[in-house]
N, C-alpha and C positions, 0 to 999 in steps of 0.2 A: 345523290341526285337521281331522279327517275328518268326512264326512257320509254317512248311509245313502243307497243308490241306489234302492231300490224298496220297495214296501209289500206286506207279507204279514200274517200274524197277529201281533199285538202281545202281548208278555209281560204277564201280570197279576201284580201284586205280591202279591195275596192267595195265589197259589200258594206264594210264599216263606213266608208266615205259616203256611199249612197244613203245609208241609214241616217247619218248626221244631217245631210242636206234635206231629206224628207221630213225629219222631225223639226228642224229649224223653220221649214216652210209653213208649218201649222202652228207655230207659237202665237199666243194671243198678242194683239196690238203690234204685230210686226216686230217683236223683240228678237234679239239675237243672242246666241251664246257668247259670253264675253271671255270665257276661259274654259279650257278642258282640264278637269281635275281627275286624274286616274288613280283609283284605289288598287294598289299593287301588293298582293299578299306574298307573291313569289311562287304560288301554285301555277299549274299549267294553264288554267283558265285566264288568270290575270296576266300571265306571261304572254299569252297569245294576244291579249288586248294591247299590252304595251308595245309588242313588236309590230302589230298592225297599225297602231297610231304613229309609230316611228316611220313606218313605210309610207303613210299618207300625209305626214306632217307638213310637207310643202304645199299641200292643197287646203290646209286648214286656215280659216279666216280669223283665228284667235290663238293666243299662246296656250301652252299646256304645262301642267305640273304633275309629276308622278309622286304619290305619297304612299309610304309604307307605315302601317300601324303595328307597333310592337306591343303585344299584350303581356309578354313575359310569362305566359302560361307554360309553354313547352320548353324543354331543356335546350332545344335547338333554336329558340327564338332569336337570339343575337346572331346566330349563323345565317338565318333566313334574312334578317335585316341587312347583313353585309352582302349577301348574294344579290339582293335587290339593288343596293347601292352600286355594286360592281357592274351589273348589267346596264344601269342607267348611265354610268360613266362611259362604258363602251359605246353606247348609243348616243352619247352627248345629249341626254335628256335631263332637264332640271329635276332634282329629286329632293324630297324632304322626309325626314324620319320623324314619326310621331309616337310618343309613348302613351299608352292607354291605361287608365286605372279602372278596374272592374268594381262595380257596386257590391255592397254586402247584402243585397236583398236575398232573403230566404225563400221568396216566392218564385224566383226565376232560376232556371238551370244555368250551368256554366256557359253553354252555347249562346243562350239568349243574352246573358250579361256581357259576353264578349262582343256580340253583335252591337249591343247598345253602346258599349264603350268605344267601339270602332267608329260608329257614326258620330258620336259626340266629339271624338278627336278630329275627324275630318271636318265637322262643322266649325271647329275652332279656327280653321285656316281658310274656310270658304269665303268667297266674295259674292256680292250681288251679281246675278247673271251667270254664275258658274254652272257648268254641266258636269256633275260628278258621274263618272263612268265606272261601272263594276262589271265583273266577268261572268255573271250568271248565264247559263246556256240552256239549250233545249232539254237536257237531262234534268237539270235543276228545276226547270219549269214543271215537268211531269211529276217529279218528286213532291214539289210544293202543292200541286193540285191534289195528289193522293193524300198528303198529310191533312190538308184542309177538308177533304172529303171525309176522312176518319173523324174529324172534329165536328161534323155536321154543319159545315159552313154553307152559307147561301151563295147567291150569284157573285157577290163581291169576293168571297174566299175562293170560289172556283175559277175566277178570272186569274187567280194565282199571281205571278210576278208581273207587274205593270212595266211595259217597255219604257215609258217616260211619264214621270209625275213631278209635281212640285216638291221641292226639298229645300229647307232652309230658305235662303233668299234667291235660290236658283232652281235647278232641276236635277233629278236623279234619273240616269238613263242606263238601260240594260240592252246594249245593241247586239248581243250574241244569242238572244233567245231562240232564234231560228237555226242555230248552229249546234251540232252535237258535240259531246265531249270528245269523241273519237276524231272528228274533223279538226278540232283544236289541237289535240295531241299530234296529229300528222303535220299540221301547220308549224308547230313549234319545232318538231324534229326536222322538218324540211329546211328550217332556218339554222339548224345545227346548234340549238340552244338547249340547255338543261333547265330544270325547275326544281323547286323544293316540294317535298312530299310530306304532308302533315300525317303522322301516324294515327291521329284520332279519326281520320277519315275511314279507317278500317274497323272502328269500334261499332259493332252491330247492336250494342245496347242503346245506342242513339237511334232514334226512330228514323231519321232521314237515311242513315247508313243502312239500317235494316231494309228499308225499301230499295235502296240502291243495290245492295249486294244479294238480297234474298228474293224480294217480291218482283221487281222489274225484270230480272233475268227469266223468271218463270213466265211472266206475261209475254216476254219476247219469244219464248219457245212456242207458245200457242198463237200469238199475234205478232209476227215480225215487225209490223208497223205500229206497235203499241204506243211507243213514245210520241210518234207523229199524231196518232189519233187522240191521245190524251191532250196533247198541246192544241189540237184543233178545237177540242172542247173548251179549253181556256180562252181561245180567241172568240168563240161564240159567246161565252159568258162575259167577256170583256165588252163585246159589242152590245149585249143586253144591258150591261151596267151603264154604258154610255147613254143608251136610250132612256134608262131610268133616271140618270143624272139630268138629262134634258127636261124630263117631266118635273123633277124636283126643282130645277132652276126656274121653271115657269111658276111653280107654286111660291117659291121664295120671292120672286118679283111681285107677285100678286099680294103677298102678305107684308111686303115692305111698302107702306103707303106713301112715304115721303122720302125726300133726300136724306133727312136726318136719320130715318130708320135704316137706310142703306149705309150711312157713315158709321152708325153705332152697331151695325150687324144685329138688328133686332127684328122680331116678327110680331104682328098683331096676334095676341094670344087667343082672343075669343074666336077668331076665324080659324086659327090653327087647330083649336080643339074641336071644331066642327068636322074636321077631316077624319077618316078612319085611321086607326092606330098604325096600320101598315104604311099609310101615306105619310103620317107624322114621322115614323122611323126613317122612311126614305129621305125626307127633307133634311133631317138632322144628320144622318150618316153621309149624305151627299155633300152637305155644307162642310162637314169636318174633313172629308177627303179632299175637297177643293182647297183646303188650307194646307194640304200635305201632311195631315196628322192621322194617327191611328184612331179608329172609331171605338167607342165603348162596346162591351159585350151586349148581346141581345137581351139577356135577362135584366141587366142593369138599366138598359135603355127603356125596356118595356115597363119596368116599375116606375121609372121617372115620368114617362108620358101619362101613365094612368094617374099618378099622384097629381101631376100638373093639371090635368083636365077634370079631375074629380074634386079638386080643392076650390075654395071660394076665391073671389077676385082679389082679396087682400092677402092670401096665403103666399108664402115665399118658398118656392121649391128649387132645389139645386141638384145638379148631377156633376160629380167629380170623377175623373179618371185620369190616370197618369198625372201630368202637371196641368191638366185642363179643367175648366169649370164652366158650366152652363147654368143659368139661373133665371127665375122669373121676377119681375117687379112691375107693379101696376098691371096694365093690360098688355105687357110685352114679355116676350121670351128673348133674353139676351144670349146670343150664341157664343159669345166670347167674354164671359164675366170674370175677367182676370185682373188682379191688381198688379201694378208695377212692383210694389213692395208688400210684404206681409202686413196685414192690418193690425199692427201692434201700436200700443200707446208709447210714443217717444217722449222722453223727458223734455221739459221746457228748456230752451237754450237761448242765449243771447243772440240777437239778430245782427248778422253781418251781411252786407249785400252780396258777398261771394259765398255765402253759406248755401249748400245744396240741401234743399228741403222739398222733395217731390218736384224738383225743378228749381227755378230761381225766382225769388221775390225781391224786387229792387225798386229804387226810385227811377223814374224816367230820366231825370237829370241828376248826376251825382251831387250829393251834398254832404257836408260834415255834420255828424251828429254823434251824440254820446250813446254808445252801444248799450250802456247800462240802463238807458231809459226804455229800451225796446227788447222784447223777447218774442220767441216764436214757438208754437206748439202745434200738435195735431188735435183732432177732436177728442175730448174726454167725455162729453155728454152734459147737457143742461146749460150750454152757453147761450148768452143773450147779447144783443147788440142794438143800439139806437141808430137807426138808419137815416141817412140823408134823404130828405123829401118824403119820408114816411113817418107817420106819427107813432109814438109809443115804442116799447121794447119788443123785439122780435127774437124768437128762439131760432137757433141754427137749424134745428130739426125741421121747423116749419118752412124755413127758406129752402132747404134741400127738397122738401116735399113739393113745394110750389114749382121748383125748377125741374122736377122729375129726376133728380140725381139718385141713381141706384145706391143701395146701402154699402156695397163693396167698394165704392169710390169715396165714400164720405170721410174716411180718415186720411185721404191723400190730398188734402188741401191745407196749406199753412194758415194758421191763425196768428195774427200779429197783435201783440199786447203792449199797452203802455201802463206799467205798474200792474194793477189787477183789472184793468179795463180792456175789453176786447175792442180793438179799433179797426181791424180789417180782416176779412175772410177772403184770402187771396187778394185779387183786385176786383172781386165780383160784388161784394157788399161792404161798404165803408161806414164807419161811425160818423155821425153828423158833424161833430166838432173837428174830427181829424180830416174829413173831407174839406171843410172850410179852410183849415190850416193849409192844406195842400194847394188850394186855389189861390190863397194869398201869396204863397211861395211861387206860384206859376209852375207847379210841379204835379206829378202824379205817381202813383205806385203801380207797378206792373208785375204780374205773375206769369211766368213762362212754364207751364206744366210739363212734366215728364211723360205722363200717361196720355196716349193719343185720344182716349175717350174724354178725358178732361179738357183737352184742347178743343174738341168739338163742342162740349157743353159750354165752355167759357165763351167761345165765339157766339154761341146761340144766346147766352144770357146778356152779354154786353151789346149785341146787335140783334135784338129779337126780330126785327122786320126784314132781315137780310137772309 
């Protein structure tokens, strides 16, 4: 275990308490942090965070949980986990051990895959309204800005680490960004606590470590306040980014003409394309950040917006990055064009009222029926139905087009069959004879969609005037 080497200013735990109160005061819609989830690696930074939270715990208005993620990468991984558990037991803090599984991606380095696995593990135990606290500090902030500068990042990248942002169904907070590594070292030592030291932190083949051990010490020789100055630049860029976000939000409000547009997170495409490319990029990137997600690269985003605005009105353009998807349909740009399930063709199955098929499809009033008489499937293509109160046969494709259903949702509605006859498309369109049969029974069929977009479209189709 490591020890601090010299003495400077010691971190004050009351600063953490003030930070929490300040951030909670500016939460939207007067929301509150419902639980504090502490990411505890065992290093000096997160050790300082755990000790400080323990010191102010009686003033907290919500419970807290300390979580350690064991990646199993280093030989000392189990020892670190035990150290974290022991400290939490001494402090009488609730503790949970999480095991992380790294992806096999060849496009990401070990450090990036470990970070991704760590947040995935923490997300698995997070609750709505959680504030996840991590131990990044002022030195981390300056290193991050320099890394982003070397990548040619814009204002968003130079804002570096955000003090508070949306994460999962809660928030991710970094309350130590104004505190130096040395202050945290001194604080932990003043509490007579040890910490775990990851040997990979000394590996200067890693770019962050190269900056930490080689570049920043040289900068400090010429500019003793280098870290403070670099971090001040991050604050200026963060302020500029917030101002740009306000402008983007004004554009989004103007491009969402109706309540339905707001619910479906879509923009009027023709008016969007009248804006300069840089404004289009700002709108898209700001919206993605507002969802707490990582934005696509500039090159990929630029290619998408050019394709989007140079194509005809019937063209379908899409942008995929990570597990996200944005796409156009009709005269709209859908900012969240994601299916609940992969759009695969499921085999036809017997229909049971407790069968999960993109939600639940059931009778309003339970009835006894022969399951062999009914089957359910998703869209295969070319289906027709004879609708109640509408003459002739109608293709499913035409009905989707009339209702404005985007293509990526069309496989996520159950089709109910009686023998070879299509009798119901969810509960939105019913076969004429089947509808009459239900009326005679004093019953109805009800579809409870799983996908939120389908819930919105369903309500719109069934109650078009509301």
